[in-house]
LUMTOR-21948 format. One record per atom (N, C-alpha, C): residue in three letters; y, z, x. Coordinates in steps of 0.1 Angstrom, whole numbers, padded with zeros to 4 digits, always signed. Example, Ala and Ser with C-alpha at 12.3 -4.5 7.8 and 13.67 -1.06 7.14 Angstrom:
REM LUMTOR-21948
ala-0057+0078+0132ala-0045+0078+0123ala-0033+0078+0132ser-0022+0071+0128ser-0011+0071+0137ser+0000+0079+0129
***
This chain:
REM LUMTOR-21948
met+1352-1011+0499met+1368-1022+0499met+1369-1026+0482asn+1379-1023+0478asn+1383-1032+0464asn+1397-1036+0461leu+1397-1043+0456leu+1407-1054+0453leu+1424-1042+0453arg+1418-1033+0446arg+1432-1022+0449arg+1439-1020+0463gln+1428-1019+0468gln+1429-1021+0482gln+1439-1031+0491val+1439-1040+0486val+1437-1053+0492val+1455-1055+0488gln+1452-1052+0473gln+1468-1055+0463gln+1480-1045+0474tyr+1474-1028+0477tyr+1480-1021+0482tyr+1487-1025+0498val+1478-1035+0505val+1481-1034+0517val+1493-1046+0518cys+1491-1059+0509cys+1497-1063+0503cys+1512-1064+0502ala+1511-1053+0493ala+1523-1050+0487ala+1532-1042+0497val+1525-1031+0505val+1535-1029+0520val+1540-1036+0521val+1531-1047+0529val+1541-1058+0541val+1550-1066+0533glu+1549-1074+0523glu+1559-1075+0510glu+1569-1063+0510his+1571-1055+0508his+1582-1047+0506his+1591-1036+0518gly+1586-1051+0529gly+1593-1039+0540gly+1587-1030+0549phe+1572-1025+0547phe+1561-1015+0552phe+1569-1005+0547ser+1579-1004+0536ser+1580-0990+0528ser+1572-0988+0516val+1562-0978+0516val+1556-0970+0513val+1559-0966+0495thr+1569-0962+0499thr+1579-0960+0481thr+1582-0973+0474ala+1584-0983+0481ala+1592-0995+0473ala+1578-1001+0467ala+1567-1007+0475ala+1555-1007+0467ala+1548-1001+0459ala+1552-0988+0458ala+1543-0983+0448ala+1556-0984+0437thr+1569-0984+0439thr+1573-0989+0426thr+1574-1003+0419ala+1566-1010+0426ala+1569-1026+0424ala+1555-1024+0417leu+1545-1018+0421leu+1530-1016+0409leu+1528-1006+0404phe+1538-0998+0400phe+1535-0991+0396phe+1526-0974+0391thr+1525-0972+0405thr+1517-0964+0411thr+1521-0947+0419ser+1515-0940+0427ser+1519-0935+0436ser+1522-0937+0452gln+1530-0930+0455gln+1530-0934+0469gln+1514-0924+0478pro+1513-0916+0474pro+1501-0909+0479pro+1488-0914+0477gly+1488-0920+0465gly+1480-0927+0460gly+1474-0942+0474ile+1485-0948+0473ile+1489-0960+0482ile+1483-0952+0497ser+1491-0945+0500ser+1486-0942+0518ser+1473-0940+0520lys+1470-0933+0507lys+1453-0926+0505lys+1439-0939+0507gln+1446-0948+0500gln+1439-0962+0500gln+1433-0968+0508ile+1447-0972+0517ile+1451-0975+0529ile+1441-0970+0541arg+1445-0959+0544arg+1435-0951+0548arg+1420-0954+0549leu+1414-0956+0534leu+1402-0950+0529leu+1399-0971+0540leu+1407-0981+0535leu+1406-0990+0538leu+1399-0990+0554glu+1409-0987+0559glu+1414-0987+0577glu+1398-0979+0579glu+1397-0970+0577glu+1384-0960+0578glu+1369-0970+0575glu+1373-0978+0566glu+1358-0985+0562glu+1357-1002+0575leu+1371-1002+0579leu+1368-1015+0586leu+1369-1013+0598gly+1369-0997+0600gly+1366-1000+0617gly+1386-1003+0625gly+1395-1001+0620gly+1405-1004+0627gly+1420-1000+0616gln+1430-0998+0622gln+1445-0990+0617gln+1451-1007+0618ile+1449-1007+0606ile+1458-1022+0600ile+1474-1019+0601phe+1478-1005+0603phe+1494-1007+0603phe+1500-0995+0617glu+1508-1003+0624glu+1512-0987+0629glu+1519-0976+0624arg+1521-0963+0630arg+1529-0958+0624arg+1537-0946+0634tyr+1544-0945+0624tyr+1552-0931+0633tyr+1556-0922+0622gly+1547-0911+0623gly+1544-0897+0618gly+1534-0900+0602arg+1541-0904+0590arg+1538-0909+0581arg+1545-0917+0578gln+1556-0923+0586gln+1562-0938+0583gln+1553-0946+0592leu+1549-0963+0582leu+1545-0976+0587leu+1555-0984+0593leu+1556-0986+0604leu+1565-0991+0612leu+1563-1009+0608arg+1550-1015+0612arg+1546-1025+0615arg+1529-1029+0612leu+1525-1042+0613leu+1508-1048+0614leu+1506-1046+0625thr+1493-1037+0631thr+1486-1039+0640thr+1484-1053+0644glu+1480-1058+0660glu+1474-1066+0661glu+1461-1072+0646phe+1454-1061+0649phe+1444-1061+0638phe+1448-1062+0622gly+1456-1059+0619gly+1461-1061+0604gly+1468-1075+0605gln+1472-1081+0618gln+1480-1093+0610gln+1469-1103+0618ala+1458-1107+0619ala+1446-1109+0616ala+1443-1110+0606leu+1443-1097+0593leu+1434-1098+0583leu+1442-1100+0572leu+1456-1102+0575leu+1464-1107+0562leu+1460-1114+0556pro+1459-1127+0561pro+1458-1136+0557pro+1446-1139+0548phe+1436-1132+0556phe+1420-1130+0540phe+1427-1119+0531phe+1436-1106+0531phe+1441-1095+0520phe+1447-1106+0514arg+1454-1116+0516arg+1461-1128+0507arg+1452-1133+0498arg+1447-1142+0511arg+1434-1148+0500arg+1424-1145+0491cys+1423-1133+0494cys+1415-1121+0483cys+1421-1119+0469arg+1433-1119+0474arg+1445-1112+0462arg+1449-1125+0452thr+1448-1140+0459thr+1455-1147+0452thr+1442-1151+0444glu+1434-1152+0453glu+1415-1159+0442glu+1416-1148+0426ala+1417-1138+0430ala+1417-1123+0421ala+1427-1127+0411glu+1437-1133+0412glu+1448-1136+0405glu+1439-1151+0403asn+1442-1163+0404asn+1432-1175+0397asn+1421-1168+0388ile+1410-1158+0389ile+1401-1156+0384ile+1408-1148+0365arg+1418-1141+0366arg+1429-1136+0356arg+1431-1147+0347arg+1440-1161+0361arg+1442-1177+0352arg+1432-1176+0344ala+1421-1181+0354ala+1415-1189+0344ala+1410-1184+0332ala+1404-1168+0333ala+1404-1162+0318ala+1413-1169+0311lys+1429-1161+0316lys+1439-1166+0299lys+1438-1178+0296asp+1432-1189+0306asp+1434-1204+0300asp+1423-1210+0292leu+1419-1196+0293leu+1401-1202+0283leu+1403-1194+0265thr+1412-1183+0270thr+1410-1178+0256thr+1425-1176+0252asn+1438-1176+0255asn+1449-1173+0252asn+1461-1187+0263pro+1455-1202+0255pro+1461-1211+0271pro+1477-1212+0273glu+1483-1208+0258glu+1496-1208+0250glu+1506-1200+0259thr+1499-1187+0261thr+1507-1171+0266thr+1506-1169+0281gly+1515-1163+0286gly+1514-1157+0297gly+1530-1160+0305asp+1531-1161+0316asp+1539-1158+0323asp+1552-1167+0333leu+1557-1175+0342leu+1565-1181+0342leu+1577-1178+0352ser+1574-1180+0364ser+1581-1171+0377ser+1584-1184+0384ile+1600-1179+0386ile+1607-1198+0394ile+1619-1192+0398ala+1617-1189+0417ala+1627-1184+0423ala+1630-1197+0426thr+1650-1201+0423thr+1655-1214+0430thr+1667-1211+0432ala+1675-1220+0441ala+1690-1216+0448ala+1695-1222+0433his+1706-1217+0435his+1721-1222+0426his+1718-1229+0419asn+1725-1244+0423asn+1723-1257+0422asn+1709-1264+0414gln+1699-1257+0417gln+1689-1260+0412gln+1692-1251+0394ala+1698-1236+0392ala+1695-1230+0381ala+1707-1238+0375arg+1717-1237+0384arg+1732-1239+0379arg+1728-1255+0368tyr+1721-1267+0372tyr+1727-1282+0374tyr+1713-1291+0364ala+1703-1285+0374ala+1693-1294+0375ala+1679-1288+0359leu+1681-1277+0365leu+1671-1268+0356leu+1670-1265+0341pro+1683-1262+0332pro+1684-1262+0323pro+1680-1271+0310pro+1679-1286+0314pro+1671-1295+0304pro+1658-1297+0303val+1650-1294+0315val+1640-1286+0317val+1633-1276+0311ile+1641-1265+0315ile+1637-1256+0308ile+1634-1247+0295ala+1649-1257+0287ala+1649-1262+0273ala+1633-1264+0263ala+1633-1284+0271ala+1621-1291+0271ala+1615-1276+0269phe+1607-1271+0283phe+1595-1268+0282phe+1597-1250+0273arg+1604-1245+0265arg+1605-1234+0258arg+1603-1246+0242arg+1607-1256+0239arg+1599-1260+0230arg+1583-1261+0229arg+1581-1270+0238arg+1567-1274+0239arg+1555-1260+0241his+1561-1248+0249his+1553-1233+0249his+1566-1226+0244pro+1562-1220+0233pro+1577-1212+0229pro+1568-1197+0234ser+1556-1197+0232ser+1545-1184+0238ser+1552-1181+0249thr+1552-1189+0262thr+1554-1186+0276thr+1569-1176+0283arg+1564-1166+0286arg+1578-1161+0287arg+1578-1170+0305leu+1598-1169+0308leu+1602-1171+0316leu+1606-1164+0326his+1606-1165+0337his+1615-1152+0347his+1623-1162+0353leu+1639-1164+0358leu+1642-1171+0374leu+1649-1158+0377his+1646-1161+0394his+1646-1155+0399his+1660-1167+0409gln+1671-1160+0417gln+1676-1166+0424gln+1685-1158+0436gly+1684-1172+0448gly+1684-1167+0462gly+1686-1177+0470glu+1690-1171+0485glu+1688-1184+0497glu+1679-1188+0495pro+1674-1206+0501pro+1664-1207+0501pro+1657-1197+0514asp+1659-1197+0522asp+1647-1189+0532asp+1643-1176+0523gln+1648-1170+0515gln+1648-1160+0508gln+1638-1165+0499ile+1642-1175+0487ile+1630-1176+0474ile+1620-1182+0486ala+1614-1191+0493ala+1607-1190+0499ala+1597-1185+0505glu+1597-1174+0509glu+1594-1158+0513glu+1579-1156+0505leu+1595-1155+0486leu+1590-1152+0481leu+1578-1158+0471ala+1579-1167+0470ala+1563-1177+0470ala+1554-1177+0479ala+1560-1176+0493ala+1548-1174+0506ala+1537-1159+0501glu+1547-1153+0496glu+1540-1138+0496glu+1535-1139+0480gly+1538-1143+0474gly+1528-1144+0459gly+1538-1138+0449arg+1554-1136+0449arg+1555-1128+0445arg+1564-1136+0430val+1564-1147+0432val+1567-1160+0421val+1559-1171+0420asp+1555-1180+0408asp+1545-1191+0408asp+1553-1201+0415phe+1565-1206+0416phe+1569-1219+0426phe+1585-1214+0429val+1586-1217+0434val+1599-1221+0443val+1608-1236+0441ile+1619-1233+0438ile+1626-1249+0440ile+1635-1252+0445ala+1637-1256+0454ala+1644-1258+0468ala+1648-1271+0475thr+1657-1272+0485thr+1658-1279+0492thr+1657-1283+0506glu+1659-1266+0509glu+1658-1267+0523glu+1652-1251+0526gly+1643-1252+0537gly+1644-1236+0535gly+1627-1234+0533leu+1621-1245+0525leu+1605-1246+0529leu+1597-1247+0535asp+1601-1261+0544asp+1592-1267+0554asp+1588-1253+0563his+1596-1240+0565his+1592-1226+0573his+1581-1217+0574phe+1574-1225+0554phe+1564-1212+0552phe+1550-1223+0551ser+1539-1221+0562ser+1532-1230+0560ser+1520-1230+0548asp+1523-1215+0538asp+1516-1217+0534asp+1520-1216+0520leu+1526-1223+0515leu+1530-1234+0504leu+1527-1249+0508val+1522-1253+0494val+1524-1268+0490val+1535-1274+0491leu+1537-1286+0491leu+1553-1289+0486leu+1550-1297+0478leu+1559-1299+0467leu+1558-1314+0459leu+1571-1322+0460pro+1576-1328+0463pro+1589-1337+0461pro+1596-1342+0445cys+1601-1337+0442cys+1606-1339+0429cys+1618-1350+0429tyr+1628-1348+0436tyr+1634-1360+0435tyr+1648-1355+0442arg+1658-1368+0451arg+1664-1366+0459arg+1681-1371+0455trp+1685-1358+0464trp+1703-1364+0456trp+1711-1360+0471gly+1724-1370+0467gly+1735-1372+0475gly+1747-1365+0475arg+1752-1365+0481arg+1767-1356+0486arg+1780-1361+0481ala+1786-1354+0474ala+1804-1362+0470ala+1812-1351+0475val+1823-1355+0481val+1839-1349+0489val+1847-1345+0478val+1849-1332+0470val+1860-1330+0460val+1872-1327+0467val+1885-1335+0459val+1895-1326+0470val+1905-1328+0452pro+1918-1322+0457pro+1925-1318+0445pro+1934-1336+0447arg+1934-1337+0432arg+1940-1350+0421arg+1955-1347+0433gly+1959-1362+0442gly+1964-1369+0446gly+1967-1366+0466his+1951-1362+0472his+1949-1356+0483his+1949-1374+0490pro+1950-1369+0505pro+1954-1382+0508pro+1939-1386+0513leu+1929-1383+0509leu+1912-1386+0512leu+1912-1394+0495glu+1919-1391+0488glu+1914-1404+0473glu+1921-1418+0481ala+1929-1419+0492ala+1935-1434+0494ala+1926-1438+0511ala+1920-1430+0512ala+1911-1430+0523ala+1900-1449+0528ser+1909-1457+0535ser+1898-1467+0534ser+1899-1472+0548pro+1888-1472+0556pro+1871-1470+0549pro+1876-1454+0550phe+1862-1447+0539phe+1861-1433+0541phe+1855-1433+0549thr+1857-1426+0557thr+1842-1429+0573thr+1841-1414+0574leu+1831-1408+0583leu+1831-1396+0588leu+1835-1387+0591ala+1848-1398+0607ala+1859-1391+0613ala+1873-1390+0606thr+1872-1398+0593thr+1886-1393+0584thr+1884-1375+0577leu+1866-1378+0571leu+1864-1368+0568leu+1867-1353+0576ala+1861-1359+0589ala+1863-1344+0598ala+1879-1341+0603arg+1887-1346+0596arg+1897-1342+0601arg+1903-1333+0595tyr+1899-1330+0581tyr+1901-1316+0572tyr+1888-1303+0574pro+1899-1295+0570pro+1887-1281+0569pro+1879-1281+0556leu+1866-1281+0561leu+1856-1287+0548leu+1851-1267+0540val+1850-1270+0528val+1842-1263+0521val+1829-1266+0519ser+1821-1258+0519ser+1803-1259+0520ser+1800-1251+0514tyr+1784-1253+0517tyr+1773-1242+0515tyr+1770-1240+0523thr+1767-1223+0522thr+1765-1214+0534thr+1751-1220+0545phe+1738-1227+0535phe+1728-1226+0540phe+1728-1240+0549gly+1736-1250+0537gly+1741-1263+0543gly+1744-1268+0556phe+1749-1255+0562phe+1758-1260+0576phe+1755-1251+0588gly+1742-1250+0586gly+1730-1241+0597gly+1728-1252+0609ser+1726-1250+0619ser+1725-1262+0637ser+1713-1267+0632gln+1707-1261+0622gln+1693-1272+0618gln+1699-1281+0608ser+1707-1280+0600ser+1711-1285+0585ser+1716-1298+0588gly+1711-1312+0576gly+1714-1322+0580gly+1732-1330+0579ile+1736-1318+0575ile+1747-1322+0576ile+1759-1316+0591tyr+1749-1305+0600tyr+1755-1302+0612tyr+1748-1317+0617ala+1734-1324+0619ala+1730-1330+0624ala+1742-1348+0626thr+1745-1345+0613thr+1752-1359+0611thr+1770-1356+0619phe+1771-1347+0621phe+1784-1345+0622phe+1784-1348+0643ala+1773-1342+0641ala+1765-1338+0655ala+1768-1350+0664arg+1761-1359+0656arg+1755-1378+0663arg+1767-1381+0667arg+1777-1382+0660arg+1792-1388+0665arg+1797-1378+0665gln+1797-1372+0675gln+1803-1362+0687gln+1819-1355+0672leu+1813-1350+0668leu+1823-1344+0656leu+1824-1334+0654ser+1830-1319+0655ser+1829-1306+0650ser+1841-1309+0637pro+1843-1312+0628pro+1851-1305+0618pro+1853-1294+0615glu+1864-1284+0614glu+1865-1271+0615glu+1858-1265+0598leu+1850-1251+0602leu+1847-1248+0583leu+1860-1239+0581ala+1860-1243+0569ala+1871-1235+0560ala+1863-1219+0555leu+1853-1226+0551leu+1847-1213+0542leu+1832-1220+0541thr+1819-1211+0537thr+1808-1213+0530thr+1810-1208+0520ala+1800-1207+0510ala+1796-1203+0502ala+1784-1208+0497pro+1776-1197+0487pro+1762-1203+0483pro+1763-1205+0465asp+1771-1212+0462asp+1774-1213+0448asp+1785-1225+0448thr+1781-1236+0443thr+1790-1245+0439thr+1805-1244+0432glu+1805-1235+0423glu+1816-1233+0414glu+1825-1224+0423val+1824-1215+0435val+1829-1210+0440val+1836-1217+0454ile+1832-1231+0457ile+1837-1238+0466ile+1845-1249+0460lys+1843-1251+0445lys+1855-1251+0438lys+1872-1248+0435thr+1866-1237+0434thr+1875-1231+0435thr+1882-1229+0444tyr+1878-1229+0456tyr+1888-1225+0471tyr+1893-1236+0473val+1885-1251+0467val+1891-1265+0472val+1905-1267+0464arg+1904-1253+0452arg+1916-1260+0441arg+1923-1249+0447gln+1924-1234+0456gln+1933-1228+0461gln+1941-1234+0472gly+1934-1250+0478gly+1934-1259+0492gly+1934-1254+0501leu+1921-1245+0501leu+1919-1237+0515leu+1913-1249+0520gly+1905-1261+0519gly+1898-1271+0524gly+1895-1281+0515val+1885-1293+0519val+1878-1304+0511val+1863-1297+0509gly+1855-1301+0495gly+1846-1292+0494gly+1833-1304+0491leu+1825-1303+0501leu+1814-1307+0503leu+1803-1303+0495ile+1798-1311+0488ile+1785-1307+0474ile+1778-1312+0471ala+1769-1309+0463ala+1759-1317+0457ala+1767-1331+0446lys+1765-1343+0451lys+1772-1348+0438lys+1769-1345+0421met+1759-1341+0421met+1750-1340+0404met+1757-1330+0404ala+1768-1317+0407ala+1773-1306+0408ala+1787-1308+0401tyr+1791-1323+0407tyr+1809-1326+0401tyr+1803-1329+0381asp+1814-1326+0378asp+1815-1325+0362asp+1824-1336+0354pro+1827-1345+0357pro+1838-1351+0351pro+1850-1343+0337asp+1837-1339+0330asp+1853-1332+0324asp+1863-1318+0328arg+1849-1312+0327arg+1852-1292+0336arg+1860-1297+0344asp+1859-1305+0359asp+1865-1308+0372asp+1874-1316+0369ser+1881-1325+0357ser+1887-1329+0360ser+1900-1326+0368asp+1902-1316+0370asp+1918-1317+0379asp+1912-1318+0394leu+1903-1324+0398leu+1895-1325+0412leu+1891-1343+0409ser+1888-1348+0424ser+1885-1360+0426ser+1871-1362+0437cys+1864-1368+0426cys+1854-1371+0432cys+1848-1383+0442leu+1849-1376+0452leu+1843-1391+0466leu+1827-1389+0467asp+1821-1403+0468asp+1809-1403+0468asp+1810-1406+0485ala+1799-1394+0487ala+1799-1391+0507ala+1786-1399+0507gly+1779-1404+0503gly+1760-1406+0504gly+1763-1423+0515his+1772-1429+0514his+1775-1438+0528his+1773-1428+0543leu+1775-1410+0535leu+1780-1409+0548leu+1768-1401+0554phe+1765-1392+0549phe+1752-1384+0545phe+1740-1387+0546pro+1730-1379+0549pro+1712-1388+0542pro+1706-1381+0532leu+1700-1390+0519leu+1698-1381+0508leu+1690-1366+0510glu+1691-1356+0506glu+1683-1345+0504glu+1675-1346+0495thr+1659-1339+0498thr+1647-1338+0487thr+1652-1324+0487thr+1649-1322+0468thr+1643-1310+0468thr+1632-1315+0463ser+1620-1301+0465ser+1605-1298+0465ser+1605-1286+0454ile+1590-1288+0446ile+1589-1272+0444ile+1579-1266+0457gly+1576-1255+0455gly+1564-1253+0465gly+1561-1241+0459leu+1543-1237+0457leu+1535-1229+0459leu+1521-1226+0464arg+1521-1220+0467arg+1511-1215+0474arg+1496-1224+0477his+1492-1224+0488his+1477-1230+0487his+1464-1218+0483gly+1459-1227+0477gly+1448-1216+0468gly+1451-1214+0458leu+1465-1215+0449leu+1472-1210+0437leu+1462-1220+0426ala+1457-1215+0413ala+1451-1218+0406ala+1464-1219+0393leu+1465-1228+0390leu+1473-1234+0377leu+1471-1232+0365arg+1480-1230+0359arg+1480-1227+0345arg+1480-1239+0336gly+1474-1242+0323gly+1478-1254+0317gly+1496-1256+0315tyr+1496-1245+0315tyr+1519-1250+0310tyr+1522-1250+0325met+1520-1249+0334met+1526-1244+0349met+1522-1267+0357tyr+1515-1266+0346tyr+1514-1286+0351tyr+1526-1293+0343asp+1527-1286+0324asp+1538-1292+0322asp+1549-1292+0325phe+1554-1275+0336phe+1563-1278+0335phe+1566-1282+0350ile+1556-1287+0358ile+1562-1295+0366ile+1564-1308+0365his+1553-1312+0357his+1556-1329+0349his+1570-1328+0343leu+1576-1320+0335leu+1592-1322+0329leu+1597-1318+0342phe+1598-1313+0353phe+1603-1314+0364phe+1610-1323+0374ala+1593-1331+0373ala+1591-1342+0385ala+1584-1350+0377pro+1586-1358+0367pro+1580-1367+0357pro+1570-1375+0363his+1574-1380+0374his+1561-1384+0388his+1546-1383+0388phe+1546-1370+0386phe+1536-1364+0391phe+1532-1354+0380asp+1519-1360+0369asp+1506-1359+0361asp+1500-1346+0369arg+1489-1345+0364arg+1480-1336+0364arg+1470-1340+0380val+1466-1351+0378val+1458-1356+0389val+1463-1357+0400gly+1481-1363+0402gly+1489-1362+0411gly+1487-1346+0421ile+1495-1340+0406ile+1494-1327+0414ile+1479-1321+0417glu+1473-1318+0411glu+1456-1322+0420glu+1455-1324+0439val+1462-1340+0445val+1460-1347+0449val+1469-1335+0460phe+1478-1329+0461phe+1481-1322+0469phe+1478-1310+0471leu+1473-1302+0461leu+1470-1287+0461leu+1457-1293+0473gln+1447-1302+0471gln+1437-1304+0478gln+1438-1306+0492ala+1453-1311+0491ala+1453-1310+0511ala+1455-1300+0519his+1446-1298+0524his+1449-1283+0534his+1453-1290+0542glu+1449-1296+0554glu+1451-1300+0565glu+1471-1306+0567pro+1479-1302+0571pro+1492-1301+0576pro+1496-1314+0575gln+1492-1328+0581gln+1490-1341+0584gln+1489-1343+0573lys+1477-1343+0564lys+1475-1348+0554lys+1489-1348+0545gln+1493-1335+0536gln+1504-1328+0530gln+1517-1342+0534gln+1523-1339+0550gln+1533-1343+0548gln+1530-1365+0549arg+1518-1370+0550arg+1516-1378+0550arg+1520-1384+0533leu+1515-1379+0526leu+1513-1380+0512leu+1527-1374+0504phe+1535-1364+0510phe+1552-1366+0507phe+1558-1375+0513arg+1558-1379+0522arg+1565-1390+0526arg+1559-1405+0521ala+1547-1404+0510ala+1546-1417+0507ala+1549-1418+0491his+1554-1401+0487his+1563-1402+0475his+1569-1403+0477leu+1584-1400+0482leu+1598-1403+0485leu+1600-1417+0479ala+1595-1425+0478ala+1599-1442+0470ala+1599-1439+0456tyr+1594-1425+0456tyr+1593-1429+0437tyr+1602-1419+0425leu+1612-1409+0436leu+1617-1395+0435leu+1631-1408+0429ser+1637-1397+0419ser+1653-1407+0409ser+1660-1397+0426val+1673-1408+0423val+1685-1402+0435val+1692-1396+0418arg+1701-1384+0426arg+1710-1377+0412arg+1723-1378+0427
***
């Protein structure tokens, strides 16, 4: 067994069992991957993949049992490379971050600017997507960090570092009746069609639960992953917008009124997620500190070394008191 075979198995799984896609991602040939996987199966004495002809369909029970070990082996090989680079070229390297729109647009720009000033030789790669998509990228090792509010707790392979909390706001065109609402209650808001985030209105979301507890069922006019799209349709009169408060800009959005909804909905927590067992390079610690100043290197290591889920949850809850609110 060799590391290349391990990488091939992981890549095939992470590319939807497409050997062609895995070969493209790894800059190698499809026959080469197929041959190496066959050799690995022969050595291990069992089939890793179910097949239909030459097509790989899914992992066998044998393959499912071995996949965590393959991924751990790949991570440790990556850790060796990172440790070597930190010793020989501490400022040169790559940092891949997957995040949702609000983080990329509103939270990350000043952090990335400061990071680039400190680490000009480090190449940054930013990937955007829905929370469940980007969390999967981190869990599979295709990015270093994921930054998101929702969807991360479904991936047990990720360590979550709580970074900051944020509240919601309602945006309406100037002159809208909600501007004069007193008191501004959840029942008042539920009288109007809502325009909000795609992921945030799922049946497991805090927004949905908040309305459900009051036995309210507001009309959902439109969902979109992008705050600017939500504002556009609010301007068109489609409904009232429910957005992250930090996404309202008094200058650019002067035609809209921003109504604080912090008393209506619970605060959300944005976290950085990274894989268990991942060795961080020096500039990665620095990025985390810039994004979440309450985390120094020692504090980050405390989270990384907490392997039991219960201990991770206790640490997460204990750190909520230190977070800024945006």
